Each structure stands twice: as C-alpha cells, then as structure tokens.
N, C-alpha and C positions, 0 to 999 in steps of 0.2 A: 364879124364871125359871132355866131349865134351857139350859145351852150345850152343842150338839153339836159336839163333835170332828170335823172330816173329817178321814180318812186317805185319802192317796192311794196308790194301786196301783203298787206299783214293782217291776219283774220283772228277777230277778239269777239269771243262771245259776248251777246247783248243779253242783258236778264230780263225776265218776263215783266210783261207791262203789270201795271197795277190790277187790271181784270183778268191777269193769271194767262191771257197770250203773249205771244210771242210778236217782239215787234217787227215793223214790216219787213226791215233788211236785216241779215245778220254777220253781214260785209262789211267792214270800211276800209275805206285806203288811206293809209296814215305813211308817214315818212318814218325810214328803218328805224329800228327799235336801239335804243342807245347801248346795248352789249349783245353781243353774238350768242348763239346756243352756248358754243363751247367757253365760255365766259362766267367767272362767277359775277354776279351781282356788286352794286358798291357794298353794302351792308355785308354780303359773305367774303368779298376782299379784306374788310376791315378785320372780320374776325379770325381768318387765315394768317393775317398779317402779327396776330398775336405772337404766333410761335418763334417764326423768326427774329420778332421781337425780343421775348423772350432769352433765347440764342444770344442775342447779343448784347443782351443788357448781364448777363451771368457772365459770360467771357470777358467783359471791359471790367466787370467790377473782381473776376480772377487777376485779374491783369493789375490792377490799381490799389485792391485792399492789400495791407504793408503786411497783417498776419499771412495771407494766402500765399504772398509773395515769398514771404520768409520760409516758409515749410517745405520740407522735403517732398518731393513727389515723384513718384515711381512711373517714369512712362511705359514700362513691362508690365508693371501690376495694374499698373492705372488705377492708382490710388498713394494718398498719402499714410506716410508713418502714422501708425494711430497714437503714436506718443506726442506728435506735435502737431494734430490735424489741426487748421485752422478752426474748423467748427463740427459740431458733431454729425452736421449732414453731409463732413467730407470725411468721414469712417464708412468703409462699407459694411461694415457693421450695425450701422445704425438701424433700430427698429422698420423706418419708413420704408428701409432699400430691403430687409429682410424680407418683411411680411405685405409689402405692398408692391413694390417694383418686381420683385425675384419673381413673385408669382400674379404678374400685372394683367395677364390675359384672363385669370379666373376671375379678376374684380369687374373688368371690363365685359368678360359674358355675362354675370350675375346682374350687372346692372343693366346693359342691353332687353335681357329675356324680362325681366323685371318691368321695364319700359314698355315694350312692346305688347304682355300681354294683362297689361294693367290700364293702359290709356285708351279711352275708349274712341279716337280719332283711326285707331287699326283696327277695332273691333269689338266684341261686347266683352269688357270689363272680367276680369278673374275666372273668363273661359277659356279652354282650349281650342275654343273656334280657329281654325285656318281661312281668315277671311282673305282677299286678294292682296289687302295692302298689309295684312301682318305676315305674308305670306313673301311678297316681295322682300319685306324688309328683314326677314331671316335668310334670303337668299342672298340679299347686300351683307349681310353679317356673315354667310358662309365665305363671299368672297375675299371681303375681309380677313378674314382667318386665314383663307390658303394662303395669302399673302404672308401673313406674320408667321405661318407654319415654315413657309419655302425660303424667307430670311433668317429666321432664327433657329429652326427646328431641324427640317430636312428637306432635301430638293433634290429627291434620286440619287442621295447620299450626304454629302456632307451639305450643310446649309449656305446660301448664298452667301452670308458674312463670311465665314469659315472659305468659302473658295475664293472670293475675292482677296480675303490676307492670303492667301498661296498666290494667288495671279501676280499679285504684286509684289511677291518677295519675299514673302513670310515663310517660316518654319519653326518646327519644333527643336528646341534644344534642352539637352537635357544638363541639370544641374548636378554636378556630382560635389559629394562632400570630401575630406580630406580623408577619412578610414576607408582602407581599403574594403572591410566589410560591406559598410554603407553603397559603395559604389559595384561590388558585385551583386547587391540586391535590385539593381536598377536595370532596365532596359540599354542596351549598346547603342551607338549612334545610329546605328545603320536601323535598328528600330524605329528610333524618333525618325529618321528621313519618311518613314511611311504611314505617320499619323496624319490625318486631314484635320481632324476638330479639335478646336482649342478643349472640350472637355476632356479627349481622351488623350492630348498633350500634358494636361493636368493631374492625370489618373496616374502616367505614368514618370511623374517628378518631374516635367519637363517646364520650358517657359515659351509661350510664342512669343518670337520676335522676329522683326523685319520687315513685316509687310504693315497695309495701308489696313483698319480695324474700322470698319462703320460702327458709329455709337447704334448698339442695341438698345440701350436706355433710351435716347431721343428720339430711336424708330418707335419704339413700342408707346412708349408715352404721348406722341402726337398720334401717333395713328389710332391707337386708342380713344384718346379724351375728343380730337377731330370726328371720329364715327359717331359719337355719343352725342356731341353738341349737335350736328347735321343732321342727325334723328330725331332731335327733341324741338330744336328750336320752329323749324316747319309746322310740326304737328301740333304744337302749344299754343304757338304764336301768331295772330293774324297780321303781321306787321307784313305791309304790302314788299318791302327790301328781301325778303327770306320767303317770299311764296310768288305771288303774281308778277313780281319784276324779273322772275326767273323768265328765260327765254327758251323756247322748245322747236326743234326741228320736227315737223311733221312729216307723212309719208307723203303725201302730196306735192313735198318740195317748198312748203311757206312757214317762213318764220312767225309763229305764236305766243302768246303769253304761254306761260305755265297753266293758267285758270282755264284753257281751252281743253285741258284735261282732268281737272279736277272735280272731284265729287264734294256734293254738297254737303257729304257727313265729313268730310276729311277736316281735318286742319282746328279741331277744338270745336266744330258744333255743337257736338254732344257734350253734356254736362258730364263732367268725370266725379264720381262718387269721390267723397271722401276718403272711405277706404283704399282707393288705390292710388291715394299721392304717394305712397311709400317707394313705386316707382320710378317717379319724377326726382326724389330727396335723393335718393341713393343715385341716380346717374349723375346729380350736378353735385353729391358728395366725390363720388369719384372720379370723374372731371377735373372737379375742382383741386383733388388731392395730385392729381397727374400733371397739373400744370406747375403745382407749387414744386412737386420731385423734377420736374423738366427745369427750372428755374434752378432748383440744386446742382443737377447733373452737369446744365451749363457753367456753375458756377464753380464745380469742384473738381469734373473729371473730363476727361478726352480732350483732345487739341481741337482747334479751331475748326479742322479739314473733316475729321472725324465726324464732329456734330453736322457739318454742313451736309455731309452724305447721308449721314442718317435722317436728317429732315428732308434730303428729296428724294430717299427711297420711300419714306414714309407718303411725301406728296403725292407722289406718282402714283399709288394704291388709292390714295383717297378721290384724285382726279378721275381715273379710271372707272371708279365705283359710282361716285357721288354728283360728277359735273357732264364727263363723256356722255352717260346716256342721255343727253339733253339735246343734242345733235345729232344720236346715231338712234332712230325709230326703234328698229330691230333690237338693240339693247337695252333699250329702254322698257319695252316689253316685257321683258324677264326680270329685271331688276326694279323695275318703276322709280319713281323720286318721290322722296319723302314729303308728307303732309298734300299727296295728289292723290 
C-alpha cells in the first residue's frame, strides 16, 4: 500500500532582488509550519512559562520554609498576623503592596501609553498621531482593561471574582463584638445575606467566608506584565522567534509567516531617539516589579487553587487578545499584532 504525503501550501513573501524588482515567483510550496496559528512560538512559550513556574516556586517555598510554616496564616483575611509574619512582603501593609499592587492598573496604564507614544515602531515618537499600529495597540489595551474591570471591578453588578465566590458557596458573615452597643451599630444577618461584593461586606464589618476566591493579585500581576512583555518584545527585538516565526491564517485560508503582513517600518527599523527610551525603561521596570510581587504573592498569600485560577483567568484574556487573532483574520483586522 502506498502512502500519499499531504503538502500544505505556505506562502512566504520573497524580498526584492538587488536590482529592486521582485523575484520571478513569490510563492513557495513548503512543508506545514512547526506551529499552528493559534499556538505560541517556542520562544513565546518559554516567556509564558515564567508565570506558572513563578507560582510553583513561590508555593513550594512557602511549604518548605520553616519561618513561613511556623507563622500564623488566617485564610479568611488571606494574610499573616503582622506580629509574626515571616517576611516584610508577607504583610499586606508593605509599601510595594499598598502603592504598587493595590493600584497596579494605574502603573500598567502609565507604562503602556509611555511606550506606545514614544517608540518609533508604532508611530512618530512624542507625537499624538494615531497611526494604524498605535491605534490597534490601544484597542488591545482597551480589551485587556475591559477584562480587568469585569473580573475585579464591575460586571453588570458585582465583578466576576465576587460572583464566583458567591456561586461556590461564599457569603458575608458579620463579626459581632461582645458588647450590646457594638452589636446594635452593626447590620443584622439579613442585611449581610444581601451583600454581594467583598468591599461591601468589609464596609458593614463582615468577613467574606466559605467560597472560592480567585486570586486577584495573581490575575492582575500576570495580566498586566504579560501585556507589557507581548507589546514590547516584538516591537523592540528582531528575534525571529518573537516575530516572523509566528504563524497567521489569512483570509484565503493559507497559513503564512507573520512577515506576510509586517510593515517594513515595524519592529524597530526606525531609529529610536534617546529621549524616547523612557517609555521602554518604565515598561521594563513595571513588568519586572510585577514579576517580583507575583513571586511574593505566590510565597505568602492565597491557596494553590486560588493562585491557579488567577493564572487561568489571566491567560484566557492574554490568549484572546494576543494569540487568537493569528487564527481569526477578522479579529486580527481589529486588534492587529504587536510588531506587525
């Protein structure tokens, strides 16, 4: 019995010849590409793997570290007793948590827009011109921000994190003091049953108990830093694993290299003036600090499963905005691809 080998046609653009004319043929029949359009490249996979690896290392550290195991952890408040916290970063009051993580999306937004309006691969530096690449980058940011709002702030009422907590059996329980006067000032249990958000529960003096709490810190830190990395690297670096190795499905049904749609001016071909390096620097600092606080969160806060679901929700959003467009031409026409 003979076996037929199926060959998939992959069209790759051929650069012009030295005399400026195009080559006689701009189509090549090649074996199927190593990665499908809806999958990350090997280099992108290694970059993404940093996040679950960080969560694993932090969780293993908290399990094995003697001081952490000996400290008193309150699963309701999801924090250690400040009196015997195993580390400065194990206290919710630490400055990095209060002034960086708690307002994390402000830092992500600042870093994102500094990069978008100062890097020449997206348009004229330090000018508010809305080029196509710059506009698509802003649309990607808007999509990611919409997910952040829906998960942590508001989703037609309570955010998804609080809805998930209630759906898994969680509720607000009031904490009564011994004195009658203190009890009289607090809402009764029927009022607590009507509370659907963690913030409202805390306001009336209650505690959020009983349900599964997706780690908002893990979600925020992964979502924000991954957004910055996936925007920066393809625009700044000419590494094939971050740019041309990406595969896209075009409207004619062919799988091609991302180079097929790459503008010659994308990806740092234009010289970036010295004064615009601040955008790249700030983005790298914010992404680096996000990774460090992710490690601290993994080591000192939340259960394994809470951290895993935070990772899963963040990855779902990142995949939808940065990887799914490669396989869906209409979606790619809207949000584009970094470095293209």
